[in-house]
VOMARZA-584495 format. One record per residue (C-alpha): residue in one letter; chain; x, y negated, z negated. Coordinates in pm, whole numbers. Example, Ala and Ser with C-alpha at 12.3 -4.5 7.8 and 13.67 -1.06 7.14 Angstrom:
% residues 2
[a A [1230 450 -780]]
[s A [1367 106 -714]]
//
This chain:
% residues 268
[m A [-121 1671 -4300]]
[a A [104 1365 -4268]]
[e A [-8 1092 -4032]]
[i A [185 1098 -3705]]
[a A [281 759 -3563]]
[v A [402 771 -3204]]
[g A [476 463 -2997]]
[a A [343 398 -2649]]
[l A [521 561 -2356]]
[r A [731 335 -2137]]
[s A [932 405 -1825]]
[k A [1144 179 -1608]]
[i A [1082 261 -1243]]
[e A [1305 134 -965]]
[l A [1257 171 -591]]
[t A [1561 215 -366]]
[l A [1541 160 9]]
[h A [1831 225 246]]
[t A [1712 79 576]]
[y A [1644 -271 698]]
[h A [1317 -146 849]]
[a A [1174 -28 516]]
[t A [1308 -328 326]]
[r A [1147 -565 572]]
[t A [821 -372 529]]
[w A [847 -422 153]]
[w A [884 -799 187]]
[g A [670 -866 491]]
[r A [722 -1181 694]]
[g A [595 -1527 603]]
[v A [450 -1787 835]]
[e A [755 -2007 780]]
[s A [946 -1780 1020]]
[g A [753 -1930 1310]]
[k A [644 -1580 1412]]
[p A [316 -1397 1342]]
[q A [274 -1322 972]]
[i A [332 -964 857]]
[i A [181 -853 526]]
[g A [430 -653 322]]
[m A [400 -365 79]]
[r A [420 -606 -216]]
[q A [94 -770 -114]]
[y A [-70 -433 -52]]
[l A [22 -323 -405]]
[a A [-117 -642 -558]]
[l A [-451 -618 -379]]
[a A [-489 -241 -420]]
[g A [-436 -292 -792]]
[r A [-702 -564 -804]]
[i A [-947 -344 -618]]
[q A [-898 -62 -869]]
[q A [-944 -305 -1159]]
[n A [-1270 -427 -1008]]
[a A [-1389 -70 -951]]
[a A [-1346 -19 -1326]]
[k A [-1597 -302 -1374]]
[d A [-1857 -91 -1191]]
[d A [-1839 -307 -880]]
[p A [-1967 -76 -603]]
[y A [-1804 -287 -333]]
[a A [-1464 -226 -495]]
[d A [-1542 148 -491]]
[d A [-1620 118 -120]]
[w A [-1284 -49 -64]]
[m A [-1105 228 -253]]
[l A [-1262 478 -14]]
[r A [-1138 269 279]]
[i A [-787 274 136]]
[d A [-803 653 94]]
[a A [-893 686 461]]
[k A [-606 457 562]]
[l A [-359 650 344]]
[d A [-463 973 515]]
[e A [-431 810 856]]
[v A [-79 681 788]]
[r A [26 1012 638]]
[s A [-98 1191 951]]
[v A [143 979 1156]]
[l A [448 978 928]]
[d A [451 1343 823]]
[p A [480 1494 1175]]
[i A [753 1243 1269]]
[y A [941 1323 949]]
[k A [920 1697 1016]]
[w A [1031 1641 1377]]
[s A [1334 1441 1262]]
[m A [1427 1705 1005]]
[n A [1407 1979 1271]]
[i A [1632 1774 1500]]
[l A [1897 1738 1229]]
[a A [1864 2107 1141]]
[d A [1994 2183 1492]]
[v A [2325 2005 1430]]
[p A [2605 2259 1490]]
[e A [2739 2402 1167]]
[e A [3087 2296 1272]]
[l A [2979 1936 1218]]
[n A [2965 1845 852]]
[i A [2740 1538 838]]
[e A [2655 1394 498]]
[e A [2326 1221 431]]
[n A [2333 867 563]]
[i A [2271 614 288]]
[s A [2325 243 267]]
[q A [2643 118 105]]
[k A [2434 -164 -36]]
[p A [2074 -40 -73]]
[f A [1785 -263 -165]]
[k A [1662 -201 -520]]
[t A [1355 -343 -690]]
[g A [1127 -263 -980]]
[v A [782 -145 -881]]
[y A [451 -202 -1058]]
[p A [183 -60 -826]]
[g A [-110 -112 -1063]]
[g A [-287 208 -960]]
[q A [-261 547 -794]]
[q A [-335 414 -446]]
[g A [-42 179 -491]]
[w A [178 475 -579]]
[q A [58 653 -267]]
[g A [169 351 -69]]
[i A [512 362 -233]]
[h A [546 732 -145]]
[l A [466 654 219]]
[l A [715 365 226]]
[i A [984 603 97]]
[r A [882 856 362]]
[y A [914 583 625]]
[d A [1261 492 495]]
[r A [1367 857 531]]
[v A [1218 877 880]]
[v A [1421 575 989]]
[r A [1740 715 837]]
[n A [1692 1049 1010]]
[i A [1611 897 1347]]
[l A [1903 653 1344]]
[l A [2140 935 1250]]
[a A [2002 1168 1517]]
[q A [2033 897 1781]]
[h A [2385 809 1666]]
[i A [2511 1165 1709]]
[a A [2329 1206 2044]]
[m A [2070 1456 1926]]
[i A [1794 1237 2069]]
[t A [1788 959 2327]]
[r A [1754 590 2250]]
[d A [1409 586 2410]]
[e A [1293 877 2192]]
[a A [1424 705 1882]]
[h A [1261 375 1971]]
[e A [921 534 2032]]
[k A [923 726 1702]]
[l A [1033 416 1513]]
[r A [761 212 1680]]
[l A [489 463 1588]]
[s A [603 504 1228]]
[g A [655 131 1180]]
[n A [312 44 1313]]
[a A [157 304 1083]]
[i A [317 179 762]]
[r A [244 -184 847]]
[s A [-121 -98 910]]
[l A [-137 29 552]]
[c A [9 -296 420]]
[t A [-253 -502 602]]
[s A [-545 -273 517]]
[t A [-639 -467 201]]
[q A [-582 -812 348]]
[r A [-952 -888 400]]
[y A [-1065 -779 54]]
[p A [-1300 -1062 -58]]
[g A [-1258 -1012 -433]]
[l A [-1495 -921 -715]]
[s A [-1853 -911 -587]]
[g A [-2009 -1011 -919]]
[t A [-2248 -716 -906]]
[t A [-2274 -380 -1076]]
[r A [-2475 -71 -994]]
[d A [-2737 -188 -1244]]
[d A [-2801 -489 -1022]]
[f A [-2866 -267 -721]]
[a A [-3086 -33 -922]]
[a A [-3293 -336 -1030]]
[q A [-3278 -486 -679]]
[n A [-3227 -825 -840]]
[a A [-3118 -1155 -685]]
[r A [-2751 -1086 -746]]
[a A [-2769 -759 -552]]
[r A [-2967 -919 -268]]
[a A [-2711 -1200 -238]]
[a A [-2425 -949 -227]]
[i A [-2594 -748 47]]
[e A [-2651 -1064 251]]
[k A [-2285 -1164 211]]
[w A [-2104 -830 235]]
[g A [-2355 -590 387]]
[e A [-2528 -272 279]]
[l A [-2342 4 98]]
[h A [-2385 375 157]]
[p A [-2635 525 -92]]
[d A [-2372 771 -216]]
[v A [-2140 481 -301]]
[l A [-2416 293 -480]]
[s A [-2514 599 -681]]
[g A [-2152 675 -772]]
[v A [-2172 1021 -614]]
[r A [-1901 926 -367]]
[r A [-1594 769 -525]]
[s A [-1223 783 -456]]
[p A [-1039 1063 -642]]
[y A [-828 779 -781]]
[a A [-1128 573 -895]]
[p A [-1108 464 -1260]]
[i A [-1366 528 -1527]]
[t A [-1601 231 -1532]]
[r A [-1558 11 -1838]]
[t A [-1884 -185 -1810]]
[p A [-2172 -19 -2002]]
[v A [-2494 15 -1805]]
[t A [-2677 -177 -2081]]
[t A [-2462 -490 -2049]]
[e A [-2674 -806 -2024]]
[i A [-2672 -987 -1689]]
[s A [-2569 -1313 -1854]]
[s A [-2262 -1148 -2006]]
[r A [-2171 -994 -1672]]
[s A [-2194 -1335 -1507]]
[a A [-1950 -1488 -1755]]
[d A [-1712 -1195 -1732]]
[t A [-1726 -1203 -1352]]
[k A [-1621 -1567 -1340]]
[a A [-1335 -1511 -1583]]
[a A [-1210 -1196 -1411]]
[e A [-1229 -1322 -1051]]
[p A [-900 -1233 -878]]
[d A [-684 -1529 -785]]
[l A [-682 -1443 -416]]
[d A [-553 -1789 -328]]
[q A [-242 -1717 -532]]
[l A [-204 -1380 -360]]
[q A [-230 -1554 -24]]
[l A [44 -1795 -130]]
[e A [258 -1493 -218]]
[v A [185 -1349 126]]
[q A [290 -1669 297]]
[a A [601 -1695 81]]
[a A [712 -1340 155]]
[k A [1066 -1357 284]]
[p A [1315 -1073 327]]
[e A [1632 -1083 124]]
[e A [1960 -1070 312]]
[t A [2021 -702 377]]
[g A [2278 -721 650]]
[s A [2240 -711 1024]]
[g A [2104 -359 1039]]
[q A [2273 -71 1211]]
[g A [2223 187 1479]]
[l A [1918 147 1698]]
[l A [1741 -160 1559]]
[g A [1923 -431 1367]]
[e A [1793 -752 1214]]
[g A [1758 -922 1548]]
[d A [1528 -657 1696]]
[e A [1152 -666 1657]]
[l A [927 -366 1651]]
[e A [604 -401 1844]]
//
């Protein structure tokens, strides 16, 4: 049989957002604005990707963080999904004599996305859901299907939820420098990690409890401690650089907004 040579799969993926609210959530808000800093989806994606990479190195603390992210994703989904369904039901009640096309931006925000892992993709899905929620609510308020107060409250709840996801990885300390072998041996590296970051649940340490998106660990259990130490130093995430990116986050000009909340309005 002839040898089959097939190249690697590649796909260009582009995210399109139609509302100022979702676009601002993508970028976040830097400290240079003079207002409290808001971590954006970009920074969430970067850190969630780093956490998944570190989980592949058999770092049990990274696995623990992946479980935290799973819980936050479920929490945000539990807020956004009911509001989305509510907004769709409102628009379904529009009289059939009114022909209303889907409201989309005449100049949407477009960007390439590189989430770095499945939890990043879950975040992108929720950001898109948020964008649709905002579009539905602004349209429903515009055609008097809901009041301004109703619209504001739903936008506040959904906005707070998606922003809480963005900030959920902000305190990730980086690669712990330990593996499950260290904890099994109860060596100095494991004791130092426990003192610095606290105890882990036994199911996390044993690997029984892992995120459904957790990667296969790449570090063999027989790896020498000295090799792990060198690899740990070389692979340490540049969290200072990520923090600089957070501080530099600045929304692009997307217009003054429309409907209920424009660029000058702040969600609580």
